[in-house]
N, C-alpha and C positions, 0 to 999 in steps of 0.2 A: 542534734539539730538536723543533721543531714538526713537521718532516718525519717524524721518527721516531715522534712521538706520534700522528700521524694514523691509521696502520693499527691502532693499539691501540684508538682510539675507534671506528673503523669495525667492528673485530672485535667489540667489546662491543655495539655497536648491533645487528649482525647476530645475535649470540647471543641478545640480549634479544628480538628480533623473532621468533625461532624458538620461543620458549617461550610458553605461555599463562599469563598472570598469575593469581595467587590471586584468588579471588572472581569470576572472569570468568563462570563458569556461574551463580553466584547472581544477578548483575546481569542476565544473559541471561534467566533465569527470571522475574525481576521485570518486565523489559521485555516478555516474552511475555504476562504478565498485563495489562500496560499496553495491549497491542494487543488482548487479549481484551475488555477493557472498552470499548475504542474501537469495535470492530465490533458489540458488543452494543448500544451507543448508536445506531449507524447503522441497524441492522435493525429496531428497534422500530416505526418508523412503517410500514414495509412489512408487518410481521407483523400489526399492528393496523389495516391499511389499510381493510378492509371495515367494521369498527365505527366507525372515524374518519369514513369517508365517509358512513355512515348517520347518526351523531350530529350531524355538522356540515353534513349535506346538501350534500356536495361532488360535483361531476361529475368525470369522468376527467381533464379538462384542469386543473381546480383541484388534484386530487390529484397530478398530474404536476408541477405548479408547486411543491407542498409537497415532493415528493421532490427536485426540483432546488434548492430554496432552501437546503438544507444546504450546497451547494457555492458559493453566491454569494460568500462571503468566504474560502472554503477555499483557493483558489490565492493570493490576496493575502497572507493571513496566513502561508501556507507560505513565501513568498519573504521576507517581512519577518523572520520568526523564523529562517529559514535563515541570514541574515546575522548575526543576533544571536548564534547559537550558534557563530559563528566567534570570538567574543570572550568570551561568557559560558558558564560551566560548564553542561553539559547536565543535570546533576543538578537544578538549580534551574528550568531551563526546563521540564523534564518535570513537575516538581511543580506549577508554575503552570498548565500545560495541563490537568492532571487536575482541579485545583480548578475551573477554568472549566467543564469537562464536568459535574461534579456540580451546580454551581449552576444550570446551564442546564436541568436536568431537573426540578427541584422545582416550578417554576410550573405544570407540567402536571398536578400531582396534583389540583388543584381544577378547577372548571368553567372552560373556556377557549373563546375564539373562534378562528376560523380565523386571524385576524391575530396573536393571541398565540402560537399554535402555530407560525406562520410565523416570527415574530421569534425565538422560542426555538431553532428549528432553525437559523436563520442564525447566531446566537451560538454554538451548539454546533459548527457547521461551522467557524467561525473558530477555535475552540479545538482542533478535531481536524485542521485542515488541515496543520499542521506535524508531526503526531504520528509518522507513519511515518518521515519523513526524519530527525527528531531522534533517534528511537529507533535507527535504523540507524547514524547518526553516533556515538551513544553506545556502541553495542555494538562498533563498529569500533575504538574506543579500547582494547578488551580483546583483540583478535585480530589477528595479522599477516595480510597479504593472502591467503596461501595457505591460511589456515584460516577464511576469512570466509564461505564458501558455506553451511556447516552452521548456524552461528548465524543467518545471514540467513534460512534456511529455517525455523528455530525461531521467529523473530519473525513470519514470515509465517503460521505455524501459529496464532499468537494470534488472527488474524482468523477462521480457520476454527473454532477451539475457542470463540471468543466467541459464534459463532452456534450451534454444536452444543450447548454447555452452556446458553446463555441461552434459546434458543428454547423448549424444553419448559417451563422455569420461567416465562418471560414469558407464554407462551401459556396456561399454567394460570391465571396471574393475570388475563389478559384474559378468558378464558372464565368463570371462577368469580367474579371480582370486577369489575374494570373496566380498560380500557386506560389510564386515568389512573394507577392504582397501579403499572403496569408501568414508567412513567417514573420514579416515585418510587423504586422498587427499584434502578434503575440509578444514580440519584443517590447512594444509600447505598453501592452497590458502588464507585463512584468515590472516595468519602471513605475507604473501607477501604484501597484501594490507596495513597492519599496517605499514610496512617499507616504502611503497610509500607515505602514508599519512603523516608520520613523516617528510619525506623529502620535500613534495610539498604542503601539506594542509595548508590553511590559513583561517583566519576569515574574513568575508565580511565587507566592510566599510560603507554600506548604513545605517545600523541601529545605528545611533549615539545617544549618550545620549541627545544631544540637540533636535533631532527630537522626541525622546521618551517623553521628558519633555513637549514639545509643544503639544503633542497629548492628548486629553481628555481620561481619563480612563473610562471604562465601566464595570459595575459589572459583575462578572462571572455568576450570576443568569440570568441576561439579555442576555448575550451572549449564554449561554447554552439552554435557552428557546426560542431563536429567531427562527423564522420558517425556515430560511435558514440553521441554524445549525441542527435542527431536520430533515429537508429534506435531508441534506447531509448524516447524520447518517443512516436514513431509506433507502435511495437509495443505499449507499455503503454496507450496511448490506446484502442486497440481492445479490449484485455483489460478495461480499466476501464469501457468502455461496457457490456460484458456484466455486470460486477459491479454497477454502479449500477442496471441494470435488475432484476437479481436482488434487490437490497436493497429496491427500491421496489415492483416489480410481480409478483414470483414468487408470493407467497402469494395475492394478489388473483386472479391468473390461475388458480391451482389451485382457488379457491373459485368464482369467477364464470365462468371459462372452461371448467373441467373438472367442476364440480359437486360438489366435496368440501365437507365441513363445516369450520368454523373449527378444531375440535379436530383432525381428521385432517390438515388442511392444515398445521398447525403441525409435525407429525411429518414430513410430506413435505418441508417447507421445509428440513429438516436435510440431506437427501440431497446437494444440490450441494456443501455444505461438507464433508461426510465425504469425498466423492470428490475435491474440490479439495485437501483436506488430504493425501490420499494422493499426489496428483500433486506437491505441493510437497515432501513428504518424499523421494519418489523422485528428483525433480529435483536437490535439494540433495545427496543421496548420490551420484547418478550423476555430477554435475558435479565433485564433489570427487575421486571416484575417477578420472575421465578426466583431470583436471588432474594428479593425482599420477602417472599413467602416461605423461605426456608429451604429451598432446593440447594443442594451442594453445587459448587461451580463445576464439578465434574459433569453434572447434567445441564445446568443453566448456561454453561459456556462450551464445555468439551463436546458433549453429545449434540447440542444445538448447532454447533458449527460444522460438525463432521457429516451428519446425516444428509444435509442438502447437497454436499459434494457427491455422495454416492448416487442419490436420486438424479442429480443433474447430469452425471456421466452416463447413466442409463438412458436418459432422454436424448442426449446428444448422439449416442450410439445408434439410436433408431432413425436419426435424421436422413441418412443416405437412402433409406429403404421406403420412405413415405412418398406417396404421389403428390404432385402439385407443388408449385413454387411457394404458395402461401403457407402451406403446412411446414415446408422445409424451413422457412424463415421463422415460424413460431417456435419450432424445436431448437433452432440455432440461437434464438433469443433466450428461451426459458432455461435450457440446459446449462450453458455457461453462466447465465444470470444468477442461478442459485448459489454459485460459488461465493457471492458477496457476503454470505453469513460468516465465513471463516475470518475475513478481515476485521470484523467487529470484535470477535471474542479472543483472538490470539494475543494481541497486545495486552489486553486486560488480564489474561491468564498469566502471561509472563510477568506482569507487574505485581501479581499476587505474591510471588516468592522471591523476586529479585530485590536485593537491597537497593535503596534509593540511590546511593552513590555509584552503583554499578548498572543502573537501569538503562541509562542512555547507551552504553556500550552493548548491552545485551539486546536491546531493541534493534540497534544498528546491525549487529551480527546476524540476528534473525532475518532482518530485511535483506542483508547481503546474500544470505544463503538461499532463501526461497526465490529471489529474483534472478538467480542463475538460470532458471527456466526461461527467462526472457531472452537470454543469449541463444539458447538451444531451439526453442519452439519456432520462431520465424524462419530460421535457416532450414530446419527440418521440413517445414511446409514448402518452402521454395524449392528444395531439392526434390521432394516427392512430386510436386507439380511438374517440374521440368522433365523428370524421368518417367512420368506416367504416359500411358497410351494417348490420353487426351486430357485437357486441362480440368474438365469437370471431375473426371475420375481421380485426378491428383488431389483436388480439393477434398473430395469425399474420404479418401484414404487418410489425409492429414487430420480431418476432424474425427475420424474413428480412433486414430492414435491418441488424440486429445481426450476422447471419452474414456479410453482404457486408463490413462494416467489419472484422470479425475476420480474414477472409482477406486483405484489402488490407493491414492493419497487419502481419500475419505475413510477407507478401511483402516489405514495406519493411524489416522487421527482418532478414530473410535477406540482403537486399541491402546493408544499411548497417552491421551490427554486426561490427566488426573491432577489438576492444579490444586485442588483442595487439600491434598495430602503431601504435596511437594515440599512446601516450606518446612514442615515438621521433620521430614526425612533429611532435608539438606542441612538444617540447623541443629540436628540432634547432637547434643554435647557442646554446642557453641556457646560462648559467653559474650554478651553484648560488650562492645568496646568501652562504654562508659563504666560498666561494672568492673571490667578488667583494670581500667586506669585507677578506679577508686581503691581496688585491692592493692595496687602497687603503692599508692600513697599511704593507705592506712590498712595494714594487714589484719588488724583486729576488726 
């Protein structure tokens, strides 16, 4: 009877996996808003960089440290929470993270010292470190593997829209009131999301205990040393270097390097995110179409994510040498903006070969490793600016370093990303746990 029953269960599982469960898109939209708030929290220091440096009398090196401080506990908390979500429902983990974000913003409403601002940013970073991985893990519980690229792209859009929508509003508050109140507004936005998630947030139904038991476990050493995991970390490390520089230094460069006012710089600061959002949407759509048409995920995810990094790095490398402020802005927007492709494809590639019960931890470790560039990049830029002959030369040197890292990380991605063959290699000789248990109970 058990032999006859097995195909029925398998057929049921396959059928369930092919359908998108009810409420999947509602939860996806809420997680999109979650990422929107997440990135609005990230960018506020960079947006208010010049007034903060003026009020607190900070030099470029100190401001670079402030930008890096956000990432001091980012990676550690990402790993810890990544293992927690293997056991705890993502609904409650996401809620806790959002509460931490809100509470970390309110102390900045009053008069603060550099130390207070630094501590609040470290706490905020600890709360935001696991955010992207936990959100991806949560949304993957609502979509089967072949349908995950589009929701991944939508979640990635939360970061872009968090900047596109928040920057004009926050910049208005900064210009007309104070940078202190911009932090308070973000705290309120975080609490509003918490209320919405409590009312509408749900846990996805696809990751059932039965499917997890039937799936063979793979040692974390194997997963973390697989070439696709290493390739994802290397490629996204370069992309995140560009992103963290944009979050911390873009607006300051527009004001102090190119001579724009705070008000105009706020609008210009939106441009990289508008372009990046377009790249993310296109990548998600193209990847899903290519996969549906039979391309291997080596091509539809690995190559598709890596090549834009290389092209973007070459474009950014040309930026210091072109004439005119307008053309410099165009290259500074387009070059790093092409990095958005890698954020769409890497979580989906890791999900291809990582067992469901281990996916939360692997996505978290992946996030923890590539975001280490967030600690390094802002401080490197601050140090380069401070030690340069003049500020503009310092900015140009910093962006050139960024370009070299982007090209190198893209080449590593092109070399290492082979998700379509990774699972077969890692599970060679492995026995699903359900089969192993059956063998113990009934040797015949």
